[in-house]
C-alpha distance (Angstrom), angle and dihedral (degrees) to the residues before:
residue distance angle dihedral
M1 . . .
E2 3.80 . .
I3 3.81 124.0 .
W4 3.76 88.3 -122.7
E5 3.84 91.5 59.3
A6 3.81 92.1 44.3
M7 3.79 91.1 56.7
E8 3.83 89.3 49.2
R9 3.81 91.1 56.4
E10 3.79 94.7 45.3
N11 3.79 95.1 87.3
H12 3.83 92.2 54.3
V13 3.76 96.9 52.8
A14 3.79 102.0 31.4
E15 3.78 92.4 97.1
R16 3.82 90.2 58.9
G17 3.82 91.8 45.1
L18 3.82 91.2 -122.1
V19 3.79 109.6 135.0
P20 3.79 113.1 177.3
V21 3.78 112.6 -156.0
S22 3.75 129.2 176.4
G23 3.62 141.1 -123.4
G24 3.82 116.8 61.7
S25 3.79 125.8 -94.7
N26 3.81 128.4 -46.7
V27 3.77 96.5 16.3
Q28 3.82 108.0 -171.4
M29 3.77 105.0 -165.9
Q30 3.76 144.4 94.1
Q31 3.79 123.4 -138.7
E32 3.77 139.3 135.6
H33 3.78 126.3 -129.1
G34 3.77 121.7 173.5
G35 3.78 95.9 -27.6
A36 3.83 95.0 -43.8
K37 3.78 120.7 110.0
I38 3.79 128.0 -163.0
D39 3.80 111.1 -148.5
A40 3.79 120.1 178.4
G41 3.81 97.5 -41.3
F42 3.83 97.8 -30.2
V43 3.78 132.0 90.4
H44 3.79 116.2 -140.1
R45 3.77 118.2 -151.1
G46 3.78 109.3 -175.2
Q47 3.76 118.0 -47.6
S48 3.79 99.4 -54.5
C49 3.81 108.1 46.8
R50 3.80 132.6 72.0
Y51 3.80 124.4 176.4
A52 3.77 131.1 -169.8
S53 3.78 108.4 -114.9
T54 3.83 98.8 -124.3
D55 3.81 137.6 106.5
T56 3.79 92.4 -119.5
P57 3.80 114.8 95.5
S58 3.80 114.4 -114.9
D59 3.77 119.4 -108.6
M60 3.80 100.6 -174.5
L61 3.79 132.5 59.1
V62 3.80 118.1 -161.4
K63 3.82 119.0 -170.6
V64 3.79 115.9 -157.3
G65 3.79 123.1 169.4
G66 3.81 95.7 -25.3
V67 3.81 94.2 -46.8
N68 3.86 121.1 111.4
F69 3.80 117.8 -143.6
H70 3.81 115.0 -161.8
L71 3.79 103.0 -157.1
H72 3.77 144.3 152.1
K73 3.78 124.9 -101.5
H74 3.78 100.7 -137.5
P75 3.84 101.3 60.0
M76 3.79 91.8 40.5
I77 3.80 101.9 47.0
S78 3.80 91.7 43.5
R79 3.81 89.9 68.8
C80 3.82 105.1 20.5
G81 3.79 115.5 69.3
R82 3.82 94.6 -170.9
L83 3.80 93.0 52.3
A84 3.79 90.6 47.5
R85 3.79 90.6 54.2
L86 3.81 93.2 46.7
V87 3.80 91.9 48.0
D88 3.80 90.9 51.7
E89 3.80 90.7 51.0
A90 3.82 91.8 49.3
S91 3.80 92.4 46.3
S92 3.78 91.7 52.8
L93 3.80 89.3 54.6
H94 3.83 102.8 38.6
G95 3.77 103.6 18.9
P96 3.80 131.6 -100.4
D97 3.81 94.5 -84.4
A98 3.79 96.5 54.7
I99 3.77 122.2 103.0
T100 3.80 107.4 -99.4
V101 3.80 114.8 -135.7
I102 3.80 115.7 -165.1
E103 3.78 127.4 -179.2
L104 3.81 120.9 -157.0
P105 3.83 104.4 -178.7
D106 3.80 95.7 159.5
L107 3.80 100.4 45.5
P108 3.84 108.0 138.6
G109 3.78 112.1 -115.9
G110 3.80 94.3 23.2
H111 3.78 125.8 -128.4
S112 3.81 94.9 -28.1
A113 3.82 91.8 59.7
F114 3.80 91.5 45.3
E115 3.78 91.4 51.7
L116 3.80 90.5 55.5
T117 3.80 91.6 49.1
A118 3.79 90.9 48.0
K119 3.81 90.4 52.4
F120 3.78 89.0 50.9
C121 3.81 90.2 51.9
Y122 3.81 90.3 51.0
G123 3.80 90.7 52.6
V124 3.80 95.8 -107.0
A125 3.81 112.7 148.5
V126 3.79 107.3 -107.4
G127 3.79 117.1 -163.6
I128 3.80 111.0 -137.6
T129 3.82 111.9 -147.8
A130 3.77 137.1 166.2
A131 3.81 88.9 -99.0
N132 3.83 96.0 57.4
V133 3.81 105.9 23.4
A134 3.80 94.2 90.6
A135 3.81 92.2 49.9
L136 3.82 91.3 46.7
R137 3.79 92.3 48.3
C138 3.81 93.3 49.7
A139 3.82 93.5 43.4
A140 3.80 90.9 48.3
E141 3.79 90.2 51.4
Y142 3.79 91.2 47.9
L143 3.82 92.5 48.9
E144 3.83 91.2 43.1
M145 3.80 94.8 -122.3
S146 3.80 93.9 169.0
E147 3.78 135.2 153.6
E148 3.79 90.6 -100.9
L149 3.78 90.0 74.3
E150 3.78 98.5 40.8
E151 3.76 135.9 -8.4
G152 3.77 113.0 -108.9
N153 3.78 93.1 21.6
L154 3.79 121.3 170.8
A155 3.81 96.6 -94.7
S156 3.80 94.1 58.1
R157 3.80 92.9 44.0
A158 3.81 92.9 51.6
E159 3.80 90.6 45.4
A160 3.81 91.7 52.0
F161 3.82 90.4 50.4
L162 3.80 90.6 51.7
S163 3.80 93.6 48.0
Y164 3.79 100.7 43.8
V165 3.81 106.8 24.6
V166 3.78 108.4 26.9
A167 3.80 97.3 39.4
S168 3.80 91.9 56.7
S169 3.81 96.7 47.8
W170 3.80 127.4 75.2
R171 3.79 96.5 -156.6
D172 3.82 94.3 42.8
S173 3.80 91.7 51.3
V174 3.80 91.0 51.2
A175 3.82 90.9 45.1
V176 3.81 92.1 52.2
L177 3.80 91.1 49.5
R178 3.78 89.5 49.7
S179 3.82 91.5 50.0
C180 3.81 90.6 52.9
G181 3.77 90.2 64.3
G182 3.77 98.7 77.3
D183 3.77 122.6 141.3
G184 3.77 134.8 -139.1
E185 3.78 117.3 -6.7
E186 3.81 92.7 -5.0
S187 3.78 94.6 55.1
L188 3.79 115.6 125.3
L189 3.78 94.3 -159.1
P190 2.97 132.4 143.7
W191 3.81 90.2 10.7
A192 3.81 93.6 63.1
D193 3.80 89.7 52.8
D194 3.79 94.2 45.6
L195 3.82 91.3 50.6
Q196 3.86 89.9 49.0
I197 3.80 91.5 -121.8
V198 3.79 93.6 131.9
R199 3.79 93.5 44.7
R200 3.81 94.6 49.0
C201 3.79 93.8 47.1
A202 3.82 92.3 45.1
E203 3.80 91.2 52.4
S204 3.80 91.1 46.8
V205 3.81 90.7 51.6
A206 3.81 91.8 45.7
A207 3.80 92.7 49.8
K208 3.80 91.8 51.8
A209 3.81 92.4 43.9
C210 3.82 89.5 56.5
T211 3.80 91.6 51.8
N212 3.79 117.1 115.8
P213 3.83 105.5 -93.3
R214 3.82 89.0 -129.3
A215 3.81 88.5 64.4
V216 3.82 95.6 51.1
R217 3.79 108.5 114.9
W218 3.80 101.2 153.9
P219 3.82 126.6 90.8
Y220 3.80 119.1 -100.2
A221 3.78 137.3 176.1
G222 3.77 109.6 -61.3
S223 3.81 94.9 11.1
G224 3.80 91.9 112.8
S225 3.81 96.9 43.5
R226 3.79 96.7 36.9
T227 3.79 115.0 111.5
P228 3.79 105.7 -106.3
S229 3.76 115.8 -113.0
P230 3.79 121.0 -131.1
A231 3.77 111.0 -77.2
R232 3.78 122.2 -115.8
P233 3.79 127.2 -138.8
S234 3.78 114.1 -99.9
S235 3.80 114.0 -123.8
S236 3.81 91.9 -157.7
N237 3.78 91.3 65.1
G238 3.78 98.9 47.6
G239 3.80 92.2 -96.3
G240 3.80 92.4 -63.6
G241 3.82 98.0 102.6
R242 3.80 125.0 73.3
Q243 3.79 127.0 -142.4
P244 3.81 127.5 -173.2
A245 3.78 120.5 -102.7
P246 3.82 115.8 -101.3
P247 3.81 119.7 -94.3
P248 3.81 119.9 -97.1
P249 3.81 118.6 -85.4
D250 3.82 91.3 -106.6
W251 3.82 95.3 52.1
W252 3.83 90.4 123.3
V253 3.79 97.8 54.8
D254 3.81 100.6 82.8
D255 3.80 93.1 53.9
I256 3.79 96.8 52.1
C257 3.82 91.4 45.1
T258 3.83 87.7 72.7
L259 3.82 91.7 64.9
R260 3.77 126.3 97.3
I261 3.78 114.8 -99.3
D262 3.81 99.5 -100.1
H263 3.81 92.2 50.2
F264 3.80 90.7 45.1
V265 3.81 89.0 53.9
R266 3.82 89.7 50.4
V267 3.80 92.0 53.2
V268 3.81 95.2 44.5
T269 3.80 91.5 48.0
A270 3.81 90.4 51.1
V271 3.81 91.1 46.8
Q272 3.82 91.4 51.4
A273 3.80 90.7 49.0
K274 3.81 89.4 55.3
G275 3.82 92.2 55.5
M276 3.80 103.5 -100.2
R277 3.82 114.1 172.1
A278 3.79 113.1 -91.8
D279 3.81 93.4 -129.1
L280 3.83 91.6 55.8
V281 3.80 91.1 48.9
G282 3.79 88.1 49.3
A283 3.82 90.2 50.4
A284 3.81 90.0 54.0
I285 3.81 92.0 50.0
T286 3.80 92.1 46.8
R287 3.79 92.8 50.1
Y288 3.79 93.0 46.7
A289 3.80 91.7 50.3
T290 3.79 91.5 47.6
K291 3.80 89.9 51.1
W292 3.79 99.1 47.9
L293 3.81 107.9 21.4
L294 3.77 134.0 69.7
L295 3.81 95.2 -112.0
N296 3.81 100.9 127.8
D297 3.74 138.3 57.2
D298 3.81 122.2 -90.7
K299 3.79 94.1 -87.5
E300 3.79 94.2 52.7
S301 3.82 91.9 43.2
S302 3.79 89.4 53.9
A303 3.78 90.1 50.2
A304 3.80 90.5 50.4
S305 3.81 90.8 50.4
A306 3.80 90.5 49.8
S307 3.79 89.1 49.9
R308 3.80 90.7 52.9
G309 3.79 88.8 51.3
R310 3.82 93.0 50.7
H311 3.80 92.1 50.9
G312 3.77 91.5 46.4
S313 3.77 93.4 -129.1
A314 3.76 116.3 147.2
P315 3.77 119.0 -143.7
W316 3.78 115.6 -93.4
P317 3.80 115.4 -98.8
G318 3.77 114.6 -67.6
H319 3.81 95.3 15.5
A320 3.78 106.1 134.7
G321 3.79 99.2 176.2
G322 3.77 133.6 -112.6
G323 3.79 95.3 -66.2
A324 3.78 93.7 61.2
L325 3.78 91.3 46.1
Q326 3.79 91.7 51.8
M327 3.79 88.9 52.2
V328 3.79 93.2 53.8
L329 3.80 91.9 46.4
A330 3.78 89.3 51.6
G331 3.81 92.3 44.5
G332 3.79 121.2 -90.7
E333 3.77 122.2 -114.9
G334 3.75 132.4 -152.5
D335 3.80 120.8 -24.1
D336 3.79 93.4 -9.3
T337 3.79 93.5 68.9
Q338 3.78 96.4 85.5
S339 3.81 95.2 46.0
T340 3.79 93.5 46.4
E341 3.79 91.5 47.9
T342 3.80 88.4 52.5
A343 3.80 89.9 51.3
A344 3.80 91.1 49.3
S345 3.80 90.3 48.7
E346 3.81 90.6 53.8
Q347 3.79 91.1 47.4
R348 3.80 90.2 49.8
R349 3.79 89.7 52.2
V350 3.80 90.9 51.9
V351 3.81 93.0 47.4
E352 3.79 93.1 49.6
S353 3.81 92.2 46.5
L354 3.81 92.6 50.8
I355 3.79 92.5 48.1
S356 3.80 90.6 52.7
I357 3.83 93.3 57.3
I358 3.82 100.8 40.6
P359 3.83 107.9 122.3
R360 3.78 112.5 -110.0
Q361 3.81 92.4 -139.0
K362 3.78 113.4 111.2
D363 3.82 116.7 -103.2
S364 3.82 93.5 14.5
V365 3.81 86.0 124.2
S366 3.77 127.9 17.6
C367 3.79 122.4 -96.5
S368 3.80 89.7 -125.1
F369 3.82 90.9 58.6
L370 3.80 92.0 46.8
L371 3.80 91.7 52.0
R372 3.81 92.4 48.4
L373 3.79 89.7 49.1
L374 3.79 89.3 47.6
R375 3.78 91.3 51.1
L376 3.80 90.8 52.7
A377 3.82 92.6 44.6
V378 3.80 90.9 53.8
A379 3.80 92.4 47.3
L380 3.83 92.8 48.6
K381 3.83 92.0 45.8
A382 3.78 94.8 -121.3
A383 3.80 122.0 -174.1
P384 3.84 109.9 -61.1
A385 3.80 92.7 -131.6
L386 3.80 91.3 56.4
V387 3.81 91.9 46.1
T388 3.81 88.9 53.1
E389 3.80 90.2 50.1
V390 3.80 91.6 54.0
E391 3.79 89.7 48.0
K392 3.81 89.9 55.5
L393 3.79 92.5 49.6
A394 3.81 93.3 45.8
G395 3.81 92.8 43.8
A396 3.80 91.6 55.2
Q397 3.83 89.2 57.8
L398 3.80 98.3 36.0
D399 3.82 91.3 123.1
Q400 3.84 87.5 69.6
A401 3.81 94.5 55.0
T402 3.77 127.2 102.6
L403 3.78 129.1 -143.6
A404 3.81 91.7 -102.2
D405 3.80 90.3 54.8
I406 3.80 95.5 58.5
L407 3.80 97.5 41.0
V408 3.81 90.8 101.2
P409 3.81 114.6 170.2
S410 3.76 115.9 -121.4
S411 3.81 112.7 -87.9
S412 3.79 91.2 -135.1
Y413 3.79 92.5 78.2
P414 3.82 131.3 37.7
Y415 3.77 126.3 -95.9
T416 3.76 95.7 -106.8
G417 3.80 97.6 37.3
L418 3.75 131.7 84.2
P419 3.79 125.0 -111.0
S420 3.75 118.5 -100.1
S421 3.77 122.3 -115.1
A422 3.81 92.4 -92.5
T423 3.82 100.1 38.5
A424 3.77 126.8 89.7
A425 3.77 115.7 -124.9
Y426 3.81 95.9 -131.6
D427 3.77 133.6 43.8
V428 3.80 99.5 -113.1
D429 3.80 92.2 167.2
L430 3.79 90.1 61.0
V431 3.80 92.3 53.5
Q432 3.80 90.7 48.1
R433 3.82 90.1 53.1
L434 3.79 89.7 50.4
V435 3.81 91.3 51.7
E436 3.79 91.3 48.0
Q437 3.81 90.5 50.8
F438 3.79 89.9 51.0
V439 3.81 93.2 49.5
V440 3.82 93.1 47.0
Q441 3.79 94.1 49.1
E442 3.80 93.2 44.9
Q443 3.79 91.8 50.9
S444 3.80 91.7 48.3
S445 3.81 94.3 49.5
P446 3.86 116.6 109.5
S447 3.82 93.3 -119.1
S448 3.80 92.1 61.9
S449 3.82 92.4 61.0
S450 3.80 99.8 37.0
P451 3.82 115.7 80.4
S452 3.81 92.3 -166.4
R453 3.80 95.2 66.4
G454 3.77 98.8 80.3
K455 3.79 97.7 157.8
E456 3.79 93.7 48.9
K457 3.79 91.4 48.7
Q458 3.79 89.9 51.3
E459 3.81 90.3 52.1
Q460 3.79 90.2 47.3
S461 3.80 90.9 52.1
T462 3.80 90.2 49.5
R463 3.81 91.6 51.7
A464 3.81 91.3 49.1
Q465 3.81 91.4 51.0
R466 3.81 90.4 51.4
V467 3.81 89.8 53.0
A468 3.82 90.2 49.0
C469 3.81 90.7 52.8
L470 3.82 89.9 47.3
V471 3.81 92.1 51.5
D472 3.81 91.9 48.2
A473 3.80 90.6 51.1
Y474 3.81 90.1 47.9
L475 3.80 91.4 50.2
T476 3.78 90.5 50.9
E477 3.82 90.1 51.8
V478 3.81 97.9 46.8
S479 3.81 95.1 38.9
R480 3.80 89.7 83.3
D481 3.82 90.3 64.5
R482 3.80 106.6 104.4
N483 3.82 91.0 -158.1
L484 3.80 94.4 57.5
A485 3.79 110.5 113.1
L486 3.79 117.5 -127.2
G487 3.81 91.8 -131.3
K488 3.82 92.1 58.5
F489 3.79 91.7 47.3
Q490 3.80 92.0 49.7
A491 3.83 93.6 44.8
L492 3.81 92.1 52.9
A493 3.81 92.0 46.0
E494 3.81 91.3 52.4
S495 3.82 95.1 43.3
V496 3.81 90.4 82.0
P497 3.84 112.7 81.7
E498 3.79 113.5 -106.6
Q499 3.80 96.1 -126.5
V500 3.81 94.6 60.3
R501 3.82 92.8 61.8
P502 3.81 105.8 74.2
C503 3.80 90.1 168.3
H504 3.82 126.2 35.4
D505 3.80 97.9 -165.8
A506 3.84 94.4 107.7
L507 3.81 91.6 46.6
Y508 3.81 90.2 49.2
R509 3.82 90.2 52.6
A510 3.82 90.0 51.2
V511 3.81 91.8 49.8
D512 3.79 91.3 47.7
A513 3.82 91.0 49.6
Y514 3.81 90.5 50.5
L515 3.81 92.1 50.5
K516 3.78 89.7 48.0
A517 3.83 91.9 52.0
H518 3.83 92.0 45.2
P519 3.81 106.0 46.0
A520 3.81 91.3 160.8
A521 3.81 92.9 66.6
G522 3.80 111.8 123.3
E523 3.79 127.9 -125.0
H524 3.79 92.9 -101.3
E525 3.81 92.3 51.1
R526 3.80 90.8 49.2
K527 3.80 91.0 52.3
R528 3.81 90.9 49.7
L529 3.77 91.6 50.7
C530 3.80 94.7 47.3
R531 3.80 92.6 52.8
A532 3.81 88.5 81.3
V533 3.83 91.1 62.9
D534 3.81 118.0 81.7
C535 3.78 106.4 -149.9
G536 3.79 90.3 -159.7
R537 3.81 90.3 64.1
L538 3.78 96.3 53.3
S539 3.78 121.2 107.4
R540 3.80 121.1 -117.5
E541 3.82 91.6 -100.5
A542 3.82 92.2 49.6
R543 3.82 91.5 48.6
A544 3.78 90.7 50.0
H545 3.82 90.3 50.8
A546 3.80 93.0 46.2
A547 3.81 92.3 49.9
R548 3.83 89.3 59.2
N549 3.85 96.3 36.9
E550 3.79 109.1 115.7
R551 3.80 92.4 -169.0
L552 3.80 92.0 68.2
P553 3.81 120.7 84.7
V554 3.80 116.2 -100.4
R555 3.79 91.8 -114.5
V556 3.79 90.8 56.6
A557 3.79 91.6 49.9
V558 3.82 89.2 51.6
R559 3.80 89.9 50.1
V560 3.80 89.3 52.7
L561 3.83 91.8 51.6
L562 3.79 92.2 47.1
S563 3.77 90.3 49.5
E564 3.79 89.5 51.8
Q565 3.81 91.5 51.2
E566 3.78 91.9 47.6
K567 3.78 90.7 52.1
M568 3.82 90.8 49.7
A569 3.83 92.1 47.5
G570 3.72 90.0 46.5
G571 3.78 89.5 53.0
R572 3.80 92.6 53.1
A573 3.78 92.3 46.5
G574 3.74 89.0 50.2
R575 3.81 92.4 53.4
K576 3.85 91.8 49.5
E577 3.78 91.6 50.0
K578 3.77 89.5 50.4
E579 3.84 92.6 53.0
E580 3.81 91.0 50.5
E581 3.77 90.4 51.2
V582 3.82 90.4 53.3
V583 3.83 92.2 50.9
V584 3.79 92.4 50.2
A585 3.79 90.7 49.4
L586 3.83 91.9 51.5
R587 3.81 92.3 48.6
M588 3.79 91.3 52.2
E589 3.79 90.6 48.9
V590 3.85 92.6 52.9
E591 3.78 92.0 49.6
S592 3.79 90.7 50.7
V593 3.84 92.9 51.9
S594 3.84 91.5 47.8
A595 3.79 92.2 52.2
K596 3.78 92.0 51.0
Y597 3.84 90.8 50.4
M598 3.82 93.7 53.0
E599 3.79 91.2 49.4
L600 3.80 92.2 53.1
Q601 3.82 91.4 49.8
R602 3.81 92.0 53.4
E603 3.78 91.1 51.5
V604 3.84 92.0 52.9
E605 3.84 92.6 51.3
L606 3.79 91.5 49.5
L607 3.79 91.2 51.9
Q608 3.83 91.2 50.9
R609 3.81 93.4 53.5
Q610 3.80 91.9 50.2
V611 3.82 91.5 53.9
E612 3.80 92.6 49.7
R613 3.81 91.8 52.8
L614 3.80 90.6 52.9
L615 3.84 92.0 57.7
L616 3.87 99.0 53.3
P617 3.90 103.5 72.7
L618 3.79 95.5 56.8
S619 3.89 110.9 136.5
S620 3.87 119.0 -107.4
A621 3.86 88.8 -148.3
V622 3.75 90.0 85.9
A623 3.78 106.1 94.9
G624 3.72 142.6 166.5
K625 3.65 133.9 51.5
Q626 3.76 92.8 -51.7
Q627 3.85 90.8 61.0
Q628 3.76 92.7 47.5
Q629 3.77 91.1 49.4
S630 3.76 90.6 48.7
V631 3.81 93.0 48.4
S632 3.73 91.7 46.2
G633 3.80 89.2 49.2
W634 3.81 92.1 51.5
A635 3.77 91.4 46.3
S636 3.77 91.6 51.3
G637 3.79 90.7 50.2
L638 3.77 92.7 48.4
K639 3.78 91.9 50.3
K640 3.76 90.7 53.4
L641 3.78 91.2 47.3
G642 3.82 90.5 49.5
R643 3.75 91.6 51.4
L644 3.80 90.6 50.0
G645 3.81 91.6 49.7
R646 3.79 93.4 49.3
I647 3.77 98.3 52.1
Q648 3.77 109.0 136.9
V649 3.84 112.1 -120.5
E650 3.76 111.9 -159.9
Q651 3.78 116.6 -140.5
P652 3.83 115.2 -129.8
A653 3.75 112.8 -107.2
V654 3.82 111.4 -126.7
A655 3.74 121.3 -170.9
V656 3.79 109.2 -140.3
A657 3.71 120.5 -161.6
A658 3.77 110.0 -120.0
A659 3.70 134.2 -159.4
P660 3.79 117.4 -93.0
G661 3.78 112.4 -75.3
E662 3.82 95.8 25.0
T663 3.78 131.9 99.9
V664 3.77 116.6 -153.1
S665 3.82 117.5 -164.8
R666 3.75 135.2 152.3
E667 3.81 122.6 -158.1
H668 3.71 122.0 -147.0
R669 3.79 112.0 -111.5
R670 3.77 116.4 -139.2
R671 3.77 120.4 -161.8
R672 3.76 123.5 -166.8
N673 3.72 112.8 -147.9
S674 3.80 120.4 -161.4
A675 3.76 117.7 -124.8
S676 3.77 93.9 -150.3
C-alpha cells in the first residue's frame, strides 16, 4: 500500500501499537510524502516517531530520548541481549501477545545511536565512520550486541574499526575524541571511558604529535590553508626534485584545541609523558585557553569566535561564551542567573584543569598568560590550591610582566562593576604575594649562593631591578586610589629588597602621589610612609623637589637637606684626596728620575778609570816621531773622552707641595771634574 494510506491508518491502530508501513524489507531510499520520510529502512514522522519500513505490524515500542521507535521483536532480540531480557520480563508479566514497551533513557548516544543499531538489526547496511564509531561501540555494549548472540555482531565490528582504522589515522583519532564529548542524552560518558575509547585515541594522538615533523605525511588542521614554506632539494633525486618543508613543531595544537576539556587534558598528559618539549605543551595550553576562555578584550574575543565559526567547531558542552560569563561576574539578574552560573561553573572547570597541566618548567608559558589566567581564576573563585600554584609560576617570571598585567581588579567586586566606598580598586595583596614569590625563588636559586657564577648573578640582579621598577610603577598607579590603605602601600613598597633599588626617585614619586591623594593622613602616618624612601639614593632633582615639598613631614625634609650637605661635603673631600694623590705621584716620579741620573753618572766615572789604566803600561822603547805622534794622538783622544765624561747634567727642578709650615727646596749640585 502507499505511504499516504499508511499514515491515514496510523491514528486508528496507534492504541494497539500496530503501525502498518509499506514497501517491503530493507528499503534503501530517501523520499518525502505528506510529511513522512523514508530513510534507509525507517519512516520518520516528525521529530518523535520512527517506524520500521515493512508490511508487518510492529509489536514492540522502544522509547529513547523522547523518540518512539515502533519495531519488531524478532530482529531486535536476535542481536540485542538486553532487549531480549527486557522482552522476556515484559512477556512474563503481560503475556507474549501484548505490545512490549521498553524505555532506554540512559542509552549512550541517544536516539540517533539507537536508530543506527536498529538498522543494523534489520539488516540495513550501516556505514561505520570516525564520527559514529564511538556511539555505535557504546550503544552495542549497552544493548549487549556481542558475538555470543551472532557472529560479526555490531560490537565486534565497531571494535575492529577502532583498532585498525582509527588508531592509524590522525584525523580519525581526533574525530573520535571529539564525538565522545556529547552532552545530555547523547553523551557517551562514562561508557567511552569504560571501553578505553578515550584512552586509546588520546594515546594515538599523543604518539603522532610526538613524531618528528619531518615524518608527518598526514593532513592536519591548517595544513591546507597554511602558507607553503620554500621547498628543499631532494637528495634522493640527485638534487633535481623538490619536496615541501616540514610542518612547524606545533602543527598538532590546532586539532586538539577542538576537544572538550577533559579529553584535552588526557592528550596533553599523554604528550608530556612521551617527552614533548615544555614550551610546545605551554603553547597548546595557551591556545586552548585563548580559544575557550574569556582572557582577551572584546575585539580579540570576537576574533576567536569568528575563528571557531570558520573551523566549524562547536563549543564544548556547557560553554556559554564570553557574554554569559561577563554577566555572572557582574551578578546575574532574573531568569538568567541559573544559566550564567552554569557557564561560570564550566569556565571554572576549564581554568582549574588547565592550571593542573601547566608545565612547571620556567618560561614554558608567558608571564602575561599566567597573570591573565590568575585574574580569571580569582574572579571565578577557583580552588585556592590551584590559585596559589599559578601565583608561584607567575611570581617566578614576574620580571617579564608589564604594568597592565599586574593591574588586577580587586576580587571583592566584579569585573564590570565599580568598587564600593570601602574597597580598593586593585588587588594589592596579590601583587605583594607575587613579589614575595619572586624574591623567595631568586634567593633559593643556585646562582645566588655560588660566587663563581658571575654571569648568572648579573642576570639575577638585572631581573630583580626590573621587578623593582615594575613595583614602583604599580605603586604610582594605585596610589591615586583613595580607598587604598597605607599599610598595604607601605608593605608592598618594602617587599622589594633594598639593594635592588639603586635609585629611589620612582618610589619617591609614588609616595608623593599617595600623600597627594590622601591629604587627611596624619603626621605619624606620613613618617611611616616616608621610611621606605632612602634620601641618600635620590637624584639631585628629586632632593630639590623633596626639600620644597610641603606634603612631606618636617623631619623628612631635614633628612633631605642633611643628605644634600653630606653629598656636597663628600664631593669636596673627594677633590682634596685626589689632589693629594697627584702630589704623591709627582714626588715618586722625581725620586725615580734622580736615582736613574746618579746611576748613569757612576757608570761614566767607572768607564773613565778603566781607560786610564789601559794607557799606563805602554813601552818606552817606541821612539821617534812616529811614537810621539801616536802618544799625542792617544792623549788628544783621551782628553776628548774626559771632556765627554765630565759633562755637567743639570737635574730638573721640581717644586713639591709641602705641608703647612715647611719649605721644601732642592739646590742643584755642580761638580767640577778635572781634565787631567
